C-alpha positions in Angstrom: -42.7 75.8 91.5 -42.1 78.0 94.6 -41.6 76.1 97.8 -43.8 77.0 100.8 -43.2 77.1 104.6 -46.3 76.4 106.7 -46.3 77.8 110.3 -48.6 76.2 112.8 -48.9 77.8 116.2 -50.1 75.1 118.6 -51.0 74.5 122.2 -52.8 71.4 123.4 -54.2 70.7 119.9 -52.7 67.2 119.3 -55.7 65.6 117.7 -56.3 68.5 115.3 -52.6 68.8 114.6 -52.5 65.1 113.5 -55.3 65.7 111.0 -53.6 68.8 109.6 -50.2 67.1 109.3 -51.6 64.1 107.6 -52.8 66.3 104.8 -49.8 68.7 104.6 -47.0 66.1 104.4 -48.3 64.8 101.0 -48.3 68.3 99.4 -45.3 68.6 97.0 -45.0 72.4 97.1 -44.4 72.4 100.9 -40.7 72.7 101.9 -41.2 72.7 105.6 -43.9 72.7 108.3 -43.0 74.5 111.5 -45.0 73.6 114.5 -44.5 76.2 117.2 -45.6 74.7 120.5 -45.9 76.1 124.0 -44.8 73.0 125.9 -48.1 71.1 125.4 -48.5 68.0 127.4 -51.2 66.3 125.3 -49.0 64.3 122.9 -48.1 67.1 120.5 -44.4 66.2 120.5 -45.1 62.5 119.8 -47.4 63.3 116.9 -44.8 65.6 115.3 -42.2 63.0 115.9 -44.4 60.4 114.1 -44.6 62.7 111.0 -41.0 64.0 111.4 -39.7 60.9 109.5 -40.9 62.8 106.4 -38.2 65.4 107.3 -40.4 68.3 106.3 -41.7 68.9 109.8 -39.7 70.8 112.4 -41.1 71.3 115.9 -39.9 74.3 117.9 -40.8 74.6 121.5 -41.3 78.3 122.2 -41.2 78.5 126.0 -43.3 81.6 126.6 -46.9 82.3 127.5 -49.4 80.9 125.1 -49.5 83.8 122.7 -50.4 83.0 119.1 -48.8 86.2 117.8 -45.4 85.4 119.4 -45.5 81.9 118.1 -46.4 83.0 114.6 -43.6 85.6 114.6 -41.1 82.9 115.8 -42.2 80.7 112.9 -41.6 83.5 110.4 -38.1 84.0 111.8 -37.3 80.3 111.6 -38.8 79.7 108.1 -36.4 78.8 105.2 -38.6 80.2 102.4 -40.1 83.6 101.5 -43.5 82.0 100.9 -45.3 81.5 104.2 -48.7 80.2 105.2 
């Protein structure tokens, strides 16, 4: 089975992010989850740290304006697979 990288651009979406991560971390086909964040101050970092014990999740702080296209492109560059979601 091919492994998948999931890219999640995020900014101040901590509660939604926790719901998403709780589902994604149990999927066997996912190699990594990249959360590209713009320095959110709503607990995003703490939520990712909670799920990071799984070692699938990587958080990248992309310190630029909140631009979903730039965050998505950063995730593509950081991904370790050719199969991206």
